[in-house]
DRENZA-354877 format. One record per atom (N, C-alpha, C): y, x, z negated. Coordinates in nm, 4 decimals. Example, Ala and Ser with C-alpha at 12.3 -4.5 7.8 and 13.67 -1.06 7.14 Angstrom:
# residues 2
<r y="-0.5690" x="1.3190" z="-0.7800"/>
<r y="-0.4500" x="1.2300" z="-0.7800"/>
<r y="-0.3300" x="1.3200" z="-0.7800"/>
<r y="-0.2250" x="1.2850" z="-0.7080"/>
<r y="-0.1060" x="1.3670" z="-0.7140"/>
<r y="0.0030" x="1.2900" z="-0.7870"/>
END
This chain:
# residues 149
<r y="0.0087" x="-1.1766" z="-1.4558"/>
<r y="-0.1276" x="-1.1680" z="-1.5520"/>
<r y="-0.2578" x="-1.2037" z="-1.4646"/>
<r y="-0.3342" x="-1.0945" z="-1.4811"/>
<r y="-0.4928" x="-1.1649" z="-1.4206"/>
<r y="-0.5455" x="-1.2216" z="-1.5400"/>
<r y="-0.6097" x="-1.3643" z="-1.5522"/>
<r y="-0.6768" x="-1.4173" z="-1.6055"/>
<r y="-0.8195" x="-1.3396" z="-1.6606"/>
<r y="-0.8431" x="-1.3193" z="-1.8238"/>
<r y="-0.9367" x="-1.2815" z="-1.8540"/>
<r y="-1.0985" x="-1.2617" z="-1.8068"/>
<r y="-1.1062" x="-1.3927" z="-1.7685"/>
<r y="-1.2651" x="-1.3920" z="-1.7142"/>
<r y="-1.2369" x="-1.3734" z="-1.5430"/>
<r y="-1.1528" x="-1.3339" z="-1.4834"/>
<r y="-1.1605" x="-1.3014" z="-1.3417"/>
<r y="-1.2547" x="-1.2343" z="-1.2732"/>
<r y="-1.2371" x="-1.0911" z="-1.3493"/>
<r y="-1.3451" x="-1.0096" z="-1.3459"/>
<r y="-1.4527" x="-1.0177" z="-1.2998"/>
<r y="-1.5111" x="-1.0744" z="-1.4159"/>
<r y="-1.6312" x="-1.1382" z="-1.4439"/>
<r y="-1.6920" x="-1.2364" z="-1.3417"/>
<r y="-1.6033" x="-1.3314" z="-1.3370"/>
<r y="-1.6330" x="-1.4540" z="-1.1910"/>
<r y="-1.6075" x="-1.3915" z="-1.0949"/>
<r y="-1.5699" x="-1.2770" z="-1.0260"/>
<r y="-1.5627" x="-1.2345" z="-0.9347"/>
<r y="-1.7047" x="-1.1627" z="-0.9026"/>
<r y="-1.7242" x="-1.1000" z="-0.9938"/>
<r y="-1.8696" x="-0.9748" z="-1.0500"/>
<r y="-1.9910" x="-1.1045" z="-1.0283"/>
<r y="-1.9963" x="-1.2143" z="-1.0822"/>
<r y="-2.1159" x="-1.3075" z="-1.0709"/>
<r y="-2.0771" x="-1.3785" z="-0.9062"/>
<r y="-2.0041" x="-1.4221" z="-0.8624"/>
<r y="-1.9992" x="-1.4779" z="-0.7375"/>
<r y="-2.0485" x="-1.3339" z="-0.6245"/>
<r y="-2.0157" x="-1.2247" z="-0.6431"/>
<r y="-2.0785" x="-1.1116" z="-0.5245"/>
<r y="-2.2242" x="-1.0984" z="-0.5909"/>
<r y="-2.2868" x="-1.1163" z="-0.7405"/>
<r y="-2.3774" x="-1.0890" z="-0.7005"/>
<r y="-2.4637" x="-1.2250" z="-0.6596"/>
<r y="-2.4191" x="-1.3376" z="-0.6751"/>
<r y="-2.5068" x="-1.4544" z="-0.6095"/>
<r y="-2.5192" x="-1.4682" z="-0.4460"/>
<r y="-2.4137" x="-1.3703" z="-0.4031"/>
<r y="-2.4029" x="-1.3350" z="-0.2398"/>
<r y="-2.5186" x="-1.2201" z="-0.2164"/>
<r y="-2.5839" x="-1.1449" z="-0.3211"/>
<r y="-2.6485" x="-1.0543" z="-0.3103"/>
<r y="-2.5816" x="-0.9241" z="-0.3406"/>
<r y="-2.4786" x="-0.8895" z="-0.4107"/>
<r y="-2.4529" x="-0.7550" z="-0.4180"/>
<r y="-2.4612" x="-0.7053" z="-0.5539"/>
<r y="-2.5133" x="-0.5714" z="-0.5009"/>
<r y="-2.5114" x="-0.5226" z="-0.6819"/>
<r y="-2.4158" x="-0.4716" z="-0.7310"/>
<r y="-2.3539" x="-0.5744" z="-0.8778"/>
<r y="-2.2404" x="-0.5443" z="-0.8893"/>
<r y="-2.2321" x="-0.5095" z="-1.0495"/>
<r y="-2.1352" x="-0.3960" z="-1.0998"/>
<r y="-2.0917" x="-0.3648" z="-1.1744"/>
<r y="-1.9683" x="-0.4105" z="-1.2509"/>
<r y="-1.9654" x="-0.4648" z="-1.3460"/>
<r y="-1.7543" x="-0.4904" z="-1.3874"/>
<r y="-1.7460" x="-0.4194" z="-1.5271"/>
<r y="-1.6565" x="-0.3332" z="-1.4690"/>
<r y="-1.5596" x="-0.2675" z="-1.6209"/>
<r y="-1.4485" x="-0.3063" z="-1.6043"/>
<r y="-1.3927" x="-0.3626" z="-1.7221"/>
<r y="-1.2605" x="-0.4085" z="-1.7392"/>
<r y="-1.2020" x="-0.2826" z="-1.8454"/>
<r y="-1.0897" x="-0.2127" z="-1.7444"/>
<r y="-1.0555" x="-0.1079" z="-1.7376"/>
<r y="-0.8636" x="-0.1272" z="-1.8005"/>
<r y="-0.8396" x="-0.1163" z="-1.9319"/>
<r y="-0.6797" x="-0.1287" z="-1.9535"/>
<r y="-0.5760" x="-0.0142" z="-1.8396"/>
<r y="-0.5127" x="-0.0973" z="-1.7931"/>
<r y="-0.4328" x="-0.0626" z="-1.6790"/>
<r y="-0.3721" x="0.0949" z="-1.7068"/>
<r y="-0.2969" x="0.1043" z="-1.8405"/>
<r y="-0.2782" x="0.1986" z="-1.8646"/>
<r y="-0.3310" x="0.3662" z="-1.8965"/>
<r y="-0.4781" x="0.2952" z="-1.8571"/>
<r y="-0.5469" x="0.4064" z="-1.8875"/>
<r y="-0.5987" x="0.4715" z="-1.7364"/>
<r y="-0.5839" x="0.4028" z="-1.6473"/>
<r y="-0.6255" x="0.4278" z="-1.5186"/>
<r y="-0.5382" x="0.5386" z="-1.4345"/>
<r y="-0.6282" x="0.6795" z="-1.3977"/>
<r y="-0.5643" x="0.7868" z="-1.3730"/>
<r y="-0.5736" x="0.7926" z="-1.1977"/>
<r y="-0.5164" x="0.8568" z="-1.1146"/>
<r y="-0.5336" x="0.8855" z="-0.9811"/>
<r y="-0.7135" x="0.8911" z="-0.9475"/>
<r y="-0.7517" x="0.9583" z="-1.0182"/>
<r y="-0.8670" x="0.9762" z="-1.0017"/>
<r y="-0.9708" x="0.8790" z="-1.0310"/>
<r y="-0.9503" x="0.8092" z="-1.1419"/>
<r y="-1.0212" x="0.6572" z="-1.1448"/>
<r y="-1.0258" x="0.5362" z="-1.0409"/>
<r y="-0.8603" x="0.5683" z="-1.0546"/>
<r y="-0.8098" x="0.4489" z="-0.9262"/>
<r y="-0.9093" x="0.4673" z="-0.7968"/>
<r y="-0.9260" x="0.5921" z="-0.7484"/>
<r y="-1.0125" x="0.5833" z="-0.6219"/>
<r y="-1.1320" x="0.5918" z="-0.6481"/>
<r y="-1.2215" x="0.5786" z="-0.7826"/>
<r y="-1.3438" x="0.5483" z="-0.7750"/>
<r y="-1.3622" x="0.3854" z="-0.7490"/>
<r y="-1.2879" x="0.3133" z="-0.7676"/>
<r y="-1.2953" x="0.1886" z="-0.7521"/>
<r y="-1.3298" x="0.1019" z="-0.6351"/>
<r y="-1.4388" x="0.0477" z="-0.6164"/>
<r y="-1.4633" x="-0.0478" z="-0.4874"/>
<r y="-1.4050" x="-0.1852" z="-0.4783"/>
<r y="-1.3573" x="-0.2123" z="-0.5864"/>
<r y="-1.2725" x="-0.3529" z="-0.6028"/>
<r y="-1.1853" x="-0.3494" z="-0.7037"/>
<r y="-1.0837" x="-0.4182" z="-0.7019"/>
<r y="-1.0118" x="-0.4460" z="-0.8312"/>
<r y="-0.9441" x="-0.5506" z="-0.8313"/>
<r y="-0.9113" x="-0.6093" z="-0.9427"/>
<r y="-0.8572" x="-0.7330" z="-0.9874"/>
<r y="-0.7273" x="-0.7326" z="-1.0202"/>
<r y="-0.6339" x="-0.6993" z="-0.9437"/>
<r y="-0.5046" x="-0.6443" z="-1.0539"/>
<r y="-0.4213" x="-0.7325" z="-0.9858"/>
<r y="-0.2783" x="-0.7519" z="-1.0221"/>
<r y="-0.1535" x="-0.8254" z="-0.9941"/>
<r y="-0.0536" x="-0.8054" z="-1.0586"/>
<r y="0.0935" x="-0.8769" z="-1.0498"/>
<r y="0.1796" x="-0.8388" z="-1.0795"/>
<r y="0.2612" x="-0.7705" z="-0.9628"/>
<r y="0.1900" x="-0.7877" z="-0.8683"/>
<r y="0.3219" x="-0.6824" z="-0.7540"/>
<r y="0.4034" x="-0.7796" z="-0.6792"/>
<r y="0.5114" x="-0.7621" z="-0.6683"/>
<r y="0.6281" x="-0.8523" z="-0.5841"/>
<r y="0.6754" x="-0.7766" z="-0.4765"/>
<r y="0.6861" x="-0.8259" z="-0.3415"/>
<r y="0.7466" x="-0.7284" z="-0.2246"/>
<r y="0.8591" x="-0.6865" z="-0.2119"/>
<r y="0.9256" x="-0.5947" z="-0.1628"/>
<r y="1.0804" x="-0.5867" z="-0.1882"/>
<r y="1.1331" x="-0.7078" z="-0.0740"/>
<r y="1.0653" x="-0.7147" z="0.0006"/>
<r y="1.1226" x="-0.8356" z="0.0818"/>
<r y="1.0139" x="-0.9124" z="0.1656"/>
<r y="1.0352" x="-1.0617" z="0.1599"/>
<r y="0.8942" x="-1.1592" z="0.1891"/>
<r y="0.8916" x="-1.1395" z="0.3815"/>
<r y="0.8579" x="-1.0314" z="0.4160"/>
<r y="0.7934" x="-1.0331" z="0.5375"/>
<r y="0.6862" x="-0.9516" z="0.5501"/>
<r y="0.5878" x="-0.9895" z="0.6512"/>
<r y="0.4848" x="-0.9426" z="0.6650"/>
<r y="0.4209" x="-0.7921" z="0.6523"/>
<r y="0.5442" x="-0.7167" z="0.6737"/>
<r y="0.5257" x="-0.5727" z="0.6854"/>
<r y="0.5287" x="-0.4951" z="0.5248"/>
<r y="0.6069" x="-0.6016" z="0.4343"/>
<r y="0.6324" x="-0.5911" z="0.3177"/>
<r y="0.5242" x="-0.6211" z="0.2267"/>
<r y="0.4025" x="-0.6793" z="0.2712"/>
<r y="0.2675" x="-0.7385" z="0.2210"/>
<r y="0.1593" x="-0.6389" z="0.2802"/>
<r y="0.1723" x="-0.6177" z="0.3922"/>
<r y="0.0598" x="-0.5460" z="0.4535"/>
<r y="0.0223" x="-0.4147" z="0.4458"/>
<r y="0.1606" x="-0.3262" z="0.4805"/>
<r y="0.1665" x="-0.1784" z="0.4974"/>
<r y="0.1336" x="-0.1257" z="0.3724"/>
<r y="0.1895" x="-0.1619" z="0.2646"/>
<r y="0.1532" x="-0.0838" z="0.1400"/>
<r y="-0.0137" x="-0.0934" z="0.1193"/>
<r y="-0.0853" x="-0.1772" z="0.1222"/>
<r y="-0.1702" x="-0.2210" z="0.0889"/>
<r y="-0.2943" x="-0.1537" z="0.2049"/>
<r y="-0.2583" x="-0.1820" z="0.3404"/>
<r y="-0.3762" x="-0.1628" z="0.4460"/>
<r y="-0.3437" x="-0.0792" z="0.5248"/>
<r y="-0.2451" x="0.0186" z="0.5112"/>
<r y="-0.2250" x="0.1363" z="0.6455"/>
<r y="-0.2899" x="0.2425" z="0.5217"/>
<r y="-0.3161" x="0.3595" z="0.6205"/>
<r y="-0.3901" x="0.4639" z="0.6330"/>
<r y="-0.2954" x="0.5373" z="0.4619"/>
<r y="-0.1772" x="0.5396" z="0.4708"/>
<r y="-0.0844" x="0.6194" z="0.3754"/>
<r y="-0.0077" x="0.4996" z="0.2868"/>
<r y="-0.0831" x="0.3814" z="0.2578"/>
<r y="-0.0230" x="0.2955" z="0.2331"/>
<r y="0.0100" x="0.3362" z="0.0636"/>
<r y="0.1365" x="0.2878" z="-0.0128"/>
<r y="0.1418" x="0.3156" z="-0.1301"/>
<r y="0.0593" x="0.2590" z="-0.2263"/>
<r y="-0.0045" x="0.1562" z="-0.1823"/>
<r y="-0.0960" x="0.0860" z="-0.3140"/>
<r y="-0.1902" x="0.0557" z="-0.2338"/>
<r y="-0.2752" x="0.1444" z="-0.1441"/>
<r y="-0.3863" x="0.1374" z="-0.0780"/>
<r y="-0.5113" x="0.1655" z="-0.1768"/>
<r y="-0.4365" x="0.3001" z="-0.2512"/>
<r y="-0.5440" x="0.3204" z="-0.3337"/>
<r y="-0.6527" x="0.4466" z="-0.2408"/>
<r y="-0.6467" x="0.4466" z="-0.1236"/>
<r y="-0.7535" x="0.4943" z="-0.0159"/>
<r y="-0.8518" x="0.3972" z="-0.0298"/>
<r y="-0.8389" x="0.2447" z="-0.0391"/>
<r y="-0.9565" x="0.1657" z="-0.0094"/>
<r y="-0.9850" x="0.1390" z="0.1460"/>
<r y="-0.8490" x="0.1142" z="0.2183"/>
<r y="-0.8544" x="0.1351" z="0.3165"/>
<r y="-0.7814" x="0.2076" z="0.4627"/>
<r y="-0.8757" x="0.2522" z="0.5389"/>
<r y="-0.7709" x="0.3607" z="0.6667"/>
<r y="-0.8426" x="0.3186" z="0.7895"/>
<r y="-0.8040" x="0.2664" z="0.8434"/>
<r y="-0.7980" x="0.1981" z="0.9770"/>
<r y="-0.6849" x="0.2540" z="1.0971"/>
<r y="-0.7474" x="0.3126" z="1.1551"/>
<r y="-0.6090" x="0.3895" z="1.2514"/>
<r y="-0.5675" x="0.2994" z="1.3144"/>
<r y="-0.6527" x="0.2339" z="1.3693"/>
<r y="-0.6430" x="0.1029" z="1.4960"/>
<r y="-0.5270" x="-0.0127" z="1.4420"/>
<r y="-0.5830" x="-0.0329" z="1.2873"/>
<r y="-0.4994" x="-0.1150" z="1.2104"/>
<r y="-0.3402" x="-0.0585" z="1.1919"/>
<r y="-0.3426" x="0.0961" z="1.1575"/>
<r y="-0.1787" x="0.1077" z="1.1423"/>
<r y="-0.1050" x="0.1221" z="1.2703"/>
<r y="-0.1999" x="0.1302" z="1.3825"/>
<r y="-0.1098" x="0.1427" z="1.5210"/>
<r y="-0.0720" x="0.0025" z="1.5274"/>
<r y="-0.1539" x="-0.0995" z="1.5087"/>
<r y="-0.0925" x="-0.2505" z="1.5376"/>
<r y="-0.0129" x="-0.2723" z="1.4374"/>
<r y="-0.0108" x="-0.2383" z="1.3246"/>
<r y="0.0951" x="-0.2920" z="1.2284"/>
<r y="0.2296" x="-0.2038" z="1.2616"/>
<r y="0.2165" x="-0.0450" z="1.3033"/>
<r y="0.3670" x="0.0350" z="1.3538"/>
<r y="0.3932" x="-0.0475" z="1.4557"/>
<r y="0.3500" x="-0.1222" z="1.5464"/>
<r y="0.3653" x="-0.2114" z="1.6694"/>
<r y="0.4589" x="-0.3500" z="1.6327"/>
<r y="0.3997" x="-0.4061" z="1.5506"/>
<r y="0.4531" x="-0.5061" z="1.4894"/>
<r y="0.5952" x="-0.5295" z="1.4342"/>
<r y="0.5868" x="-0.3784" z="1.3485"/>
<r y="0.7520" x="-0.3696" z="1.2817"/>
<r y="0.8219" x="-0.3011" z="1.3954"/>
<r y="0.7763" x="-0.2395" z="1.4880"/>
<r y="0.8976" x="-0.2288" z="1.6091"/>
<r y="0.9546" x="-0.3123" z="1.6931"/>
<r y="0.8389" x="-0.4414" z="1.6658"/>
<r y="0.8784" x="-0.5550" z="1.7732"/>
<r y="0.9667" x="-0.6101" z="1.7145"/>
<r y="0.9931" x="-0.6567" z="1.5164"/>
<r y="1.0220" x="-0.7518" z="1.4613"/>
<r y="1.1574" x="-0.7571" z="1.4936"/>
<r y="1.2067" x="-0.6335" z="1.4720"/>
<r y="1.3979" x="-0.7296" z="1.4767"/>
<r y="1.4145" x="-0.7370" z="1.5981"/>
<r y="1.3487" x="-0.7380" z="1.7313"/>
<r y="1.4018" x="-0.7773" z="1.8507"/>
<r y="1.3684" x="-0.8937" z="1.9250"/>
<r y="1.1939" x="-0.8915" z="1.8611"/>
<r y="1.1428" x="-1.0255" z="1.9152"/>
<r y="1.0532" x="-1.0694" z="1.7646"/>
<r y="1.1307" x="-1.1729" z="1.7034"/>
<r y="1.0283" x="-1.2285" z="1.5563"/>
<r y="0.9381" x="-1.2804" z="1.6126"/>
<r y="0.9267" x="-1.3656" z="1.6986"/>
<r y="0.8484" x="-1.4817" z="1.7704"/>
<r y="0.7008" x="-1.4005" z="1.7961"/>
<r y="0.7108" x="-1.2806" z="1.8892"/>
<r y="0.5980" x="-1.2197" z="1.9062"/>
<r y="0.5821" x="-1.1187" z="1.7554"/>
<r y="0.6496" x="-1.0704" z="1.7048"/>
<r y="0.5760" x="-1.0148" z="1.5975"/>
<r y="0.5338" x="-1.0885" z="1.4842"/>
<r y="0.5590" x="-1.2181" z="1.4942"/>
<r y="0.4665" x="-1.3298" z="1.3953"/>
<r y="0.3545" x="-1.3525" z="1.4805"/>
<r y="0.3497" x="-1.3507" z="1.6172"/>
<r y="0.2151" x="-1.3316" z="1.6721"/>
<r y="0.1049" x="-1.2415" z="1.6520"/>
<r y="0.1943" x="-1.1068" z="1.6456"/>
<r y="0.1200" x="-1.0219" z="1.5802"/>
<r y="0.0617" x="-0.9639" z="1.4253"/>
<r y="0.1852" x="-1.0168" z="1.3807"/>
<r y="0.1190" x="-1.0206" z="1.2439"/>
<r y="0.0388" x="-1.1174" z="1.1628"/>
<r y="0.0176" x="-1.2341" z="1.2693"/>
<r y="-0.0820" x="-1.3382" z="1.2375"/>
<r y="-0.2244" x="-1.2989" z="1.2761"/>
<r y="-0.2223" x="-1.1742" z="1.3818"/>
<r y="-0.3516" x="-1.1278" z="1.4200"/>
<r y="-0.4099" x="-0.9940" z="1.3661"/>
<r y="-0.3132" x="-0.9485" z="1.2870"/>
<r y="-0.3334" x="-0.8204" z="1.2030"/>
<r y="-0.3676" x="-0.9059" z="1.0881"/>
<r y="-0.3552" x="-1.0295" z="1.0084"/>
<r y="-0.4105" x="-1.0830" z="0.9276"/>
<r y="-0.5179" x="-1.1400" z="0.9450"/>
<r y="-0.5616" x="-1.2071" z="1.0257"/>
<r y="-0.6838" x="-1.2498" z="1.0728"/>
<r y="-0.7961" x="-1.0895" z="1.0387"/>
<r y="-0.7295" x="-0.9928" z="1.1114"/>
<r y="-0.8268" x="-0.9069" z="1.1071"/>
<r y="-0.8789" x="-0.8154" z="0.9817"/>
<r y="-0.7928" x="-0.8362" z="0.9016"/>
<r y="-0.7790" x="-0.7973" z="0.7322"/>
<r y="-0.8913" x="-0.9104" z="0.6941"/>
<r y="-0.8725" x="-1.0513" z="0.7401"/>
<r y="-0.9596" x="-1.1251" z="0.6280"/>
<r y="-1.0586" x="-1.1387" z="0.6936"/>
<r y="-1.1141" x="-1.0940" z="0.8248"/>
<r y="-1.2530" x="-1.1146" z="0.8556"/>
<r y="-1.3141" x="-1.0068" z="0.8434"/>
<r y="-1.2137" x="-0.9013" z="0.8259"/>
<r y="-1.3105" x="-0.7403" z="0.7350"/>
<r y="-1.2920" x="-0.7916" z="0.5650"/>
<r y="-1.2550" x="-0.8764" z="0.5192"/>
<r y="-1.2356" x="-0.8955" z="0.3960"/>
<r y="-1.2019" x="-0.7784" z="0.3221"/>
<r y="-1.1192" x="-0.6987" z="0.3853"/>
<r y="-1.0334" x="-0.6326" z="0.3022"/>
<r y="-0.9280" x="-0.6783" z="0.1754"/>
<r y="-0.9299" x="-0.7793" z="0.2208"/>
<r y="-0.8574" x="-0.8571" z="0.0530"/>
<r y="-0.9156" x="-0.9776" z="0.0482"/>
<r y="-0.9497" x="-0.9902" z="-0.0544"/>
<r y="-0.9946" x="-1.1783" z="-0.1346"/>
<r y="-0.9048" x="-1.1888" z="-0.2108"/>
<r y="-0.7905" x="-1.3156" z="-0.1755"/>
<r y="-0.7424" x="-1.3528" z="-0.3194"/>
<r y="-0.8060" x="-1.4508" z="-0.3850"/>
<r y="-0.7970" x="-1.4384" z="-0.5314"/>
<r y="-0.8765" x="-1.5003" z="-0.6315"/>
<r y="-0.7750" x="-1.6013" z="-0.7126"/>
<r y="-0.6314" x="-1.5681" z="-0.6942"/>
<r y="-0.5592" x="-1.6507" z="-0.7898"/>
<r y="-0.4513" x="-1.6895" z="-0.7122"/>
<r y="-0.4050" x="-1.8153" z="-0.7132"/>
<r y="-0.2790" x="-1.8572" z="-0.6637"/>
<r y="-0.2151" x="-1.9295" z="-0.8033"/>
<r y="-0.1153" x="-1.7926" z="-0.8252"/>
<r y="-0.0810" x="-1.8533" z="-0.9409"/>
<r y="0.0533" x="-1.9731" z="-0.9302"/>
<r y="0.0708" x="-2.0348" z="-1.0445"/>
<r y="0.1877" x="-2.1489" z="-1.0310"/>
<r y="0.3010" x="-2.1516" z="-1.1267"/>
<r y="0.4186" x="-2.1510" z="-1.0909"/>
<r y="0.5562" x="-2.1434" z="-1.1638"/>
<r y="0.5865" x="-2.3499" z="-1.2016"/>
<r y="0.6087" x="-2.3507" z="-1.3136"/>
<r y="0.6510" x="-2.4935" z="-1.3344"/>
<r y="0.7701" x="-2.4753" z="-1.4121"/>
<r y="0.8920" x="-2.5551" z="-1.3824"/>
<r y="0.9990" x="-2.5342" z="-1.4513"/>
<r y="1.0710" x="-2.6970" z="-1.4917"/>
<r y="1.1214" x="-2.6913" z="-1.5874"/>
<r y="1.1809" x="-2.8421" z="-1.6262"/>
<r y="1.3175" x="-2.8185" z="-1.6296"/>
<r y="1.3921" x="-2.9144" z="-1.5631"/>
<r y="1.5130" x="-2.9115" z="-1.6016"/>
<r y="1.6158" x="-3.0423" z="-1.6381"/>
<r y="1.7085" x="-3.0294" z="-1.6879"/>
<r y="1.7699" x="-3.1621" z="-1.7039"/>
<r y="1.8490" x="-3.1977" z="-1.5721"/>
<r y="1.8878" x="-3.3412" z="-1.6044"/>
<r y="1.9316" x="-3.4539" z="-1.5256"/>
<r y="2.0677" x="-3.3741" z="-1.4845"/>
<r y="2.1123" x="-3.2934" z="-1.5796"/>
<r y="2.2434" x="-3.2656" z="-1.5465"/>
<r y="2.2484" x="-3.0956" z="-1.4313"/>
<r y="2.1572" x="-3.0428" z="-1.4545"/>
<r y="2.1379" x="-2.8889" z="-1.3388"/>
<r y="2.1562" x="-2.9658" z="-1.2017"/>
<r y="2.2015" x="-2.9187" z="-1.1467"/>
<r y="2.2256" x="-2.9580" z="-0.9808"/>
<r y="2.2184" x="-2.8477" z="-0.9062"/>
<r y="2.1672" x="-2.8550" z="-0.7885"/>
<r y="2.1405" x="-2.6965" z="-0.7025"/>
<r y="2.0499" x="-2.5990" z="-0.7374"/>
<r y="1.9488" x="-2.6770" z="-0.8464"/>
<r y="1.8345" x="-2.5505" z="-0.8843"/>
<r y="1.7505" x="-2.5428" z="-0.7899"/>
<r y="1.7512" x="-2.3486" z="-0.7636"/>
<r y="1.6769" x="-2.2878" z="-0.6536"/>
<r y="1.6053" x="-2.2050" z="-0.7227"/>
<r y="1.4642" x="-2.2063" z="-0.6779"/>
<r y="1.3904" x="-2.1140" z="-0.7342"/>
<r y="1.3352" x="-2.0308" z="-0.6056"/>
<r y="1.3651" x="-1.9121" z="-0.6609"/>
<r y="1.2808" x="-1.7831" z="-0.5623"/>
<r y="1.1419" x="-1.7343" z="-0.5735"/>
<r y="1.0703" x="-1.7838" z="-0.4809"/>
<r y="0.9134" x="-1.7613" z="-0.5073"/>
<r y="0.8986" x="-1.5813" z="-0.4866"/>
<r y="0.9153" x="-1.5149" z="-0.4396"/>
<r y="0.8854" x="-1.3756" z="-0.4441"/>
<r y="0.9426" x="-1.3108" z="-0.5568"/>
<r y="1.0213" x="-1.3406" z="-0.6008"/>
<r y="1.0230" x="-1.2576" z="-0.7348"/>
<r y="1.0284" x="-1.3855" z="-0.8487"/>
<r y="0.9668" x="-1.5084" z="-0.8217"/>
<r y="0.9193" x="-1.5989" z="-0.9077"/>
<r y="1.0161" x="-1.6364" z="-1.0389"/>
<r y="1.1676" x="-1.6465" z="-1.0121"/>
<r y="1.2450" x="-1.6693" z="-1.0938"/>
<r y="1.3520" x="-1.7716" z="-1.0348"/>
<r y="1.4518" x="-1.8274" z="-1.1257"/>
<r y="1.5102" x="-1.9360" z="-1.1008"/>
<r y="1.6816" x="-1.8543" z="-1.0726"/>
<r y="1.7095" x="-1.9137" z="-0.9695"/>
<r y="1.8603" x="-1.8256" z="-0.8996"/>
<r y="1.9828" x="-1.9106" z="-0.9879"/>
<r y="1.9978" x="-1.8676" z="-1.1029"/>
<r y="2.1159" x="-1.8947" z="-1.1801"/>
<r y="2.2265" x="-1.9606" z="-1.0971"/>
<r y="2.2746" x="-1.8438" z="-1.0686"/>
<r y="2.3979" x="-1.8459" z="-0.9915"/>
<r y="2.4074" x="-1.9614" z="-0.8869"/>
<r y="2.2958" x="-2.0034" z="-0.8285"/>
<r y="2.3204" x="-2.1127" z="-0.7417"/>
<r y="2.3515" x="-2.2472" z="-0.8010"/>
<r y="2.3458" x="-2.2582" z="-0.9450"/>
<r y="2.3312" x="-2.3940" z="-0.9987"/>
<r y="2.4522" x="-2.4035" z="-1.0529"/>
<r y="2.4752" x="-2.5410" z="-1.0936"/>
<r y="2.5794" x="-2.5797" z="-1.1606"/>
<r y="2.5598" x="-2.7041" z="-1.2319"/>
<r y="2.6328" x="-2.7354" z="-1.3411"/>
<r y="2.5891" x="-2.8315" z="-1.4459"/>
<r y="2.7064" x="-2.9596" z="-1.4274"/>
<r y="2.6621" x="-3.0825" z="-1.4426"/>
<r y="2.7491" x="-3.2162" z="-1.4768"/>
<r y="2.8046" x="-3.2017" z="-1.5922"/>
END
């Protein structure tokens, strides 16, 4: 869930940097494909990748045909780099990691994505709970891994 003042705060920061900004808070359920394509910036969240790998995060948002890109980014050179990193990933994970890091730096340098919130999850467990494990990708407790004394 996005904090209510986040959009206003991002707008204020961009104004301080010299940008002309108008902020509109739009309920998610009212957004159509047409209105989504009119956004220049959005502060939305609650997305979890299917697998914790760079390709699960970067391709959907930053490839030309990305399922979550909303048409914001289409850089054919970047698409080529991501396809190459995916092809290397299974045979040479170390090299793929280097390629994904380079892609990440390019995304950061071009400010395609600006992180604004780092959510935290706090869990309280009894002394009786052993082998507590937390799965960050789904932000959930792995109950089948725990046992009680």
